C-alpha positions in Angstrom: 18.7 59.4 12.7 19.9 56.1 11.1 19.7 55.5 7.2 19.4 51.9 6.2 19.2 50.2 2.7 18.2 46.8 2.0 19.2 45.4 -1.0 18.1 41.8 -2.8 17.7 40.7 -6.2 14.2 41.6 -7.5 13.0 43.8 -4.5 10.0 41.9 -3.9 10.5 39.5 -0.7 13.4 40.0 1.5 14.3 43.3 1.1 11.1 44.9 1.2 10.8 42.7 4.1 13.3 44.4 6.1 12.1 47.8 4.8 9.0 47.1 6.8 10.1 45.8 10.0 13.0 48.1 11.1 11.3 51.5 10.0 11.3 53.0 13.1 11.0 56.7 14.5 14.9 56.8 14.8 15.4 54.7 11.7 14.3 55.4 8.2 14.5 52.4 5.6 14.5 52.1 1.8 14.8 48.8 -0.3 15.9 47.8 -3.7 17.3 45.2 -6.1 20.1 44.4 -8.6 18.2 42.9 -10.8 17.2 44.6 -14.3 13.8 43.4 -13.2 13.8 44.2 -9.9 10.6 46.3 -8.4 12.9 49.2 -7.5 16.2 48.7 -9.1 19.0 50.5 -6.8 20.3 53.9 -7.5 22.8 56.0 -6.8 20.9 58.1 -5.1 19.6 55.6 -2.7 23.2 54.7 -2.1 24.5 58.2 -1.2 21.0 58.5 1.1 21.9 55.6 3.0 24.4 55.1 5.9 24.0 51.5 6.3 23.6 49.3 3.5 22.7 45.3 4.3 22.5 42.5 1.3 20.9 39.5 1.5 24.0 37.6 -0.1 27.8 37.6 -0.8 26.7 37.9 -4.6 24.7 41.1 -4.0 27.9 42.7 -2.2 29.9 41.8 -4.8 27.7 43.0 -7.6 27.0 46.2 -5.6 30.8 46.9 -5.5 31.1 45.8 -9.1 28.4 48.7 -10.2 28.4 51.2 -7.6 32.1 51.2 -6.1 32.4 55.1 -6.4 29.1 55.4 -4.2 30.4 53.0 -1.5 33.4 55.4 -0.1 32.8 55.5 3.9 29.6 53.0 3.7 29.4 50.3 5.6 28.0 47.3 3.8 26.9 44.1 5.9 26.5 40.7 4.1 23.2 39.2 6.4 23.5 35.7 4.4 20.0 35.0 4.0 18.8 32.8 1.1 16.2 33.5 -1.3 13.7 31.0 -0.2 11.0 32.9 1.9 8.1 35.0 1.0 7.5 38.2 1.9 7.0 38.9 5.9 7.2 35.1 6.2 7.7 34.9 9.9 10.9 32.8 9.3 12.2 35.3 7.7 11.2 38.1 10.1 13.0 36.5 13.1 16.0 35.7 10.8 16.2 39.4 9.9 16.2 40.5 13.6 18.6 38.2 14.5 21.1 39.1 12.2 20.5 43.0 12.0 19.2 43.4 15.8 21.2 46.0 17.6 23.1 46.9 14.4 20.5 49.7 13.7 20.4 50.8 17.5 
């Protein structure tokens, strides 16, 4: 069973879309945001739970390492380079996520 955590800024558009589309019988998913006003703010427990962490932008990877360095040992962090210009479940966002995440969760 793979456990994938998707992180963006406010957990309203990109990371919840990824959480929804990659949930499968062999993949558990979760999502969070790094901003203080995120719908679900990232917790240390989520990082401990995940075996793969996907961030939407390079700035998210930097903030993640600054705030949670002690929880990232042995964790794979992948930057998807998806800018914040898509709506929740927008077809273009879904296609981009499938292209960039794709086989990483198999």
